[in-house]
C-alpha positions, -999 to 999 in steps of 0.1 A, spaced: -477 524 -131 -460 543 -160 -426 530 -150 -439 494 -148 -455 497 -183 -423 511 -198 -403 482 -183 -428 456 -198 -425 473 -232 -387 472 -230 -387 435 -221 -410 426 -250 -390 447 -274 -358 429 -264 -374 395 -269 -386 404 -304 -353 418 -316 -329 392 -301 -334 364 -326 -328 388 -354 -295 399 -339 -284 362 -335 -293 354 -371 -273 383 -384 -243 375 -363 -243 339 -374 -245 347 -410 -208 356 -412 -193 378 -439 -209 379 -472 -196 353 -497 -194 363 -534 -213 343 -558 -196 316 -579 -198 340 -609 -179 366 -589 -153 341 -578 -147 327 -613 -115 341 -628 -117 358 -661 -108 339 -692 -70 335 -698 -56 356 -725 -45 339 -757 -9 343 -748 -11 328 -713 1 293 -703 -5 284 -667 14 256 -649 8 240 -616 41 221 -616 70 246 -615 88 240 -647 110 263 -668 94 281 -698 115 260 -722 107 227 -705 101 200 -731 72 177 -724 81 140 -722 62 108 -722 43 103 -689 38 140 -682 3 148 -670 -16 177 -685 -48 197 -681 -60 211 -714 -85 239 -708 -106 252 -737 -125 282 -726 -163 278 -723 -161 242 -736 -162 216 -709 -163 187 -733 -131 197 -750 -113 204 -717 -94 172 -708 -71 159 -681 -47 134 -698 -12 119 -698 13 118 -727 13 83 -740 45 62 -746 43 72 -783 46 109 -773 11 118 -783 -22 129 -767 -57 125 -781 -83 153 -780 -119 154 -792 -123 168 -827 -86 172 -834 -75 136 -827 -39 126 -821 -13 154 -815 24 151 -808 31 165 -773 65 151 -763 93 173 -774 72 205 -773 69 231 -747 35 236 -731 32 269 -750 40 252 -783 14 225 -776 -12 251 -767 -6 269 -800 -9 236 -820 -42 227 -802 -56 262 -808 -47 261 -845 -63 227 -848 -95 238 -832 -100 269 -854 -117 246 -879 -145 240 -854 -144 270 -830 -141 307 -836 -110 321 -819 -105 292 -794 -88 301 -762 -66 272 -750 -45 268 -718 -21 240 -713 -14 232 -676 14 209 -666 -1 192 -635 27 166 -630 60 158 -646 79 125 -645 114 125 -632 139 134 -659 154 100 -670 175 86 -698 180 50 -707 212 31 -717 209 -3 -731 229 -29 -751 266 -37 -748 273 -19 -715 281 -34 -681 251 -18 -663 222 -11 -687 190 6 -675 175 39 -666 196 68 -652 184 100 -636 192 129 -658 211 158 -642 214 183 -670 236 190 -687 247 154 -691 268 142 -721 265 108 -737 301 102 -724 289 107 -688 259 84 -694 282 56 -708 305 60 -678 276 57 -654 265 26 -672 299 10 -664 315 13 -698 314 -10 -727 314 -48 -729 340 -66 -750 318 -68 -781 305 -32 -781 305 -13 -814 318 21 -801 319 37 -836 281 39 -840 263 45 -808 226 55 -814 205 79 -794 168 76 -799 151 110 -792 114 119 -793 108 153 -809 77 172 -819 81 158 -854 84 122 -842 113 100 -832 147 108 -845 180 88 -843 213 105 -836 247 88 -841 278 91 -820 313 78 -826 329 72 -792 364 66 -806 363 99 -825 350 117 -795 379 105 -774 403 119 -800 384 152 -800 372 146 -835 334 143 -828 309 168 -816 297 160 -781 260 151 -777 241 162 -746 212 141 -736 176 152 -731 149 136 -709 136 104 -724 166 97 -746 175 61 -751 212 53 -758 218 20 -776 252 4 -778 251 -26 -802 
């Protein structure tokens, strides 16, 4: 009788503890809370990029950015650099982005926000870059866009464009370039360059070469 009672007690004990064992096994490893998973705020000197670009990479029209302002979801924006080379952010308005590095743009944004936020922490993330391209137009045989394989001189770009047409003015070829200060125009004398009397110009992404 004692043995039978012990067996019944063991059976009921097993039934009562088995569901608890299954629940614990199915719970899996503990998962940290979202607060524990959230990374700490980036330092003021950090610039994070998702697209692998060089530190001195100059932003160009069409590049896609993620602007993060720490602890301010309304100011944090995903945007694209417009054809005029600018971006627009709340509070600060239009800012020139093309021609700047992401670090330079970050500093400009942070400085602009100091009027509204105490010690703003800003991060500029390059999420997507457009292929490096230059454009040759005007009196050449094959005008249009060209992939830019740096370093590429204006002489190489003109050769790729098939050379000049019969009416080309080779003494004043213009290069339109977008910089952080706005658009600037460079002048190149092809005839002097052939004679070794002109400084060679190397093209940058987004440059437009105009042969009149």
